[in-house]
Each structure stands twice: as C-alpha cells, then as structure tokens.
N, C-alpha and C positions, 0 to 999 in steps of 0.2 A: 236480424234477418235469418230466416230459416234457409238452410242449404241442403236439399235432399238430392242425392245422386241415384240415378237408375242403375240397376245391375248391368255389368258389362257383358254377361252371357247373352247369346242370341236367343230369341223366343222361337221355339220350334213347334209348339202346340198350344191349344187353348188352355191346357193345364198350366203350362209355363207362363202363359199370359196372365192368368188369374193369380198365380203365385207372385208374379212381378207386380201386379196392381196391389195385392195385399201387402207386399213388402213395403211399397211406397206409402200406403195408408198407415201401416203400423209405425213406420219411421216418422211420418208427419205427426201422428198422435203423441208419440214419445217426445218429439221435439217441442210440440206445443205445450205438453204437460210440464216439461222441464222449464220452459220459458215462463209459464204461469207460476210455477213454484218459486222460481227466482224472484219474479215480480212481487209475489205475495210476501215473501220474507223481506224484500226491500221496503215495501210499504209498511210492513209491521215494524220494522226498525224506525222508519220515519215517524210513525204514530208514537212510539216511545219517546223519541226525541222531542216531538211536539208537546207531549204530556209533561216532560221535564221542564221545558221552557215555560209552559203555562203555569206549572206549579211554582216556579221561581218568581214569575211575574205576579202571581197571586200573593205570595208572601210579601212582596214589595207593596202591593196595593193594600194589604191588611195594615201595614204600618202607616201608609198615607191615610187610610180610613180612620184609624185611631187618632191621628193628628188632626184630621178634619173635625172629628167629634169634639176634641179638646178645644179647637178654635170656636166651634159653636158655643160651648159653655163660657169661653172667655168673652166673646163679643156680644152675646145675647143680653147680658145685664147692662152693658154699656149702652146699647141701643135703647133699652127700656128706660135707662136713666136719662138719655137724651130727650125722649118723648115727654118724660115727667118734667124735665127742666123747661121745655117749651110751654107745657101747660102751666107750670108754676109762674113763668115770666109774663104770661098774659095778665095775671092779676098782681104781679110784683115787678112791674117794669122798672128797670134801673137797679135791681137788686145786685149786690156784690156777688162775685163768683163763689165765694166761700159759703154763701147761703143757698146755692143751687142744690137741688136733690140729686143731681147727676152731672155728667160731663159729656162733652162731644169728642168723639175720636173717629177718624176716618182711615185708620191704619188696619188693613186686613191682609190675609194671605189667600191667594187663589188656589183652589184645589184642582189638581190635575193628576188623574190616575194613568198608570202605564198600560198601553195596549198594543205595543209593537209585536209581541209574541202572538197575540191573537190575530192581528192583521196578516202576519206571515202564515199562520195556520189556515186562514180563510183562502189564501192563494195556493195552498198545497192540495194536490189531488189525494194525499194520504188522509185528509179529513173524512173522505167517504168511507174509509175503513174503520172509523170510530163508531161505536154504538150511537144511534140517533139521540137517545136520551142524554148521553154524555155531552154531545155537541150542543144540544138545546140548553143544557145547564150552563155551559161556558158562555153561550150567546146571551142568556138571561143575566148572568153576573155582569158581563161587560156593558150590556145595555143599561142596567141600573146604575153602574158606576159612572157611565157617560152622562146620564141624566143629572147626577149630583154635580159633576163638573160643569155642565151647562148652567145650572142654577148658580154655581159659584161665579161664573163669568157675568151672569145677570146681576149678581150682587155687586161685583166690582164696578160695573157700569153705573149702577144706582148710587154707589158710594161716590163716584166721581161727580155725578150730577149734584148730589147733596153738598159735597165738599166745595165745589165751584160756587154754588149759591152762598154758602156760609162765609167763604173767604171774601166775597164781594162786599158783604155787609159788616164783617169783622166782629161786631158786638151784638150777640143775641139779646142782651138785656134791653137794647134800644129798639127792637123790632116793633113795627106797628102791627095791627091786627092782620092785615093782608100778608105781610112778610112772615109772620108767625105761622099762619095757616099753610103757606107755601113750604116753609121749612119742615113743618110737621108732615106734610104730604110726601116730601122727598125722602125724609128719614123713614117714613112708613114703607116706602118702596124697598128700602134696604132691608127692613124687618121682614117683609114678605118674601124676598129672595132667600134670606137666611132661614126662614121658616120652611120653605120648600126644600132647601138643602137638608134640613133636619129631618123632615118627613122621609126624604129619600134614604138618608142614613138609617133611620129606624126600620124602614122596609127591607133594606139589605140585611141588617142584623137579624131581623125576625125570620128571614128566609134562609140565611147561611150562618151557621153557628160559629164559624171561625172569624167572623167580623165582629169586633167587640167595641163597646163604649158608646153606642149610639144614644142620642137624647131620649129621655123618657117622655111619655105622654104628657106628664105634668109640665115638663120643661118646654114642650112645644106649645101647650095651651097657655103658658105664661106669655108667650110672644103674640099669639093670636087668640085672645079670649072671645067668647066664653068656651068652657069645655063642653064637648058634645054630651048628649044624654047617655046615661049608663047603658040603656038597652041597645042604643046604636053601636056603641063600642063593643058590646058582647056579640052582637050580630055579625060585625065585621070580623072579629076574632074567630068565630065559628067557621067562617068561609075561608080564612087564611090557610095556606098550606103549612105543614109542619116544617120546622127549621131543617136545613140540609147541612150535612157535614162536608168537609173538604174532599174534593175528588182525589182518589188514590192514583 
C-alpha cells in the first residue's frame, strides 16, 4: 500500500496550492516507481528459480527418455517374434516351443515423464516475464513428452488385453484359426502403441538435440512395414524444424 502524506503547512496562495499538488504527484510517482522496481526484481528472481527447476526436471526427463528408447529396442524384437510365432503355428500346429521362431512376453515398463516443475511454472505469474519463445519451447517439449507417456499407457492396456487372452488358452500351439487371428490382432495392437511411442521419441530427438537414443527410421519401419517412399521421407525432412539445444 502506498501511503502519501500531505504537507503540514497551510496553503496561503494558488502558488502554494500547485506546489502542494506537485509534491503529492511527485511523491506518488516515486512510490509507484519504487514499488514497480521491487516487483520487477521479485519476478526476475522467480523466473530464475523457475528456469533452474525446469532445467533440473529436464535432466531427469532426458534420463527417462533414454530409458524409454532402450525399452523400445528391447521389446520391439520380442513383439515381432510373437507375431512370427503365431504365423508359424498356423501351419505348424502342435509344434514344440523349441521350434518357435520367437517367444511371448508381456512384461513391459510404463514411461512417465516428470512435469511437476512445469505445472508449478504454469501457475506462476512470473511466467509472463519470460520471453514468449522460451515459454513456447517449454510447452512444446512437455506436450511431446506427455504424448509419449500417453502411448505408453495405451501400450500397457493393449498388453493386458493380449496377456489376458493368452493366459485363458495357455498353449498357443493348439490355437485354432479363429483364436490365432484374435491373438495376432491383440498383439498387433501392442505393436501399434509401441510404434507410436517410437515415433514420438524420434520426433522429440529430431527437435531437441539433448534427447538421445531415439529409434531410427529403419527400426520403426521394422515394426510397421513397408517403409515409405524415399521422396516422401525427404519432403518431410525438408519441412522439419532444425534440432534445438537445451535452454540456458
């Protein structure tokens, strides 16, 4: 609160009156200026605190991102082996497990990126004191990471559906045609979710150079063949923005 006191001397003329008004006006301007200066430095300090929190959270998310990419490479071959096995068993019903080209596994890890610092930042008035481009960059990173997490949850649910079906029948080598088609469809849903996660990881890595280890195009196309035409890939790459470095 501003507290401006009028002079105690009596006003004896118009000159004294205008001096009196001018003194009040100058006092108000000085008080407002001081208050705004204090507020500016307060928000500036808050912005630096937010930046430090976001930088720390980003380092954590980089580690999670690398782990998620490693999980992609671990699980993708297993899923492909599962589909190959189902295809093989259609013409080799009753084949021993040692003869299967792959195996079934429903053990996965859910990817969850940290975003508490960003949520706190969104609730802070200090965010308005950040450059707009910087805020947009933070928003884009968290949005892309959240999309990967969402696909991870979709994958988890697809895995549960496939696992439930497979456990009910216990022996894939004895599946009839209808059961084999249903199992293939359920595992294909898992493949689709993993593929979308991989695409999200590749897109993050292509836009932000401090996120490493994303699946390559060929690793993605191995899950969802065939590979796109070369001219289509080149056209997309021409439109893509250049990789961005970590915010300072």
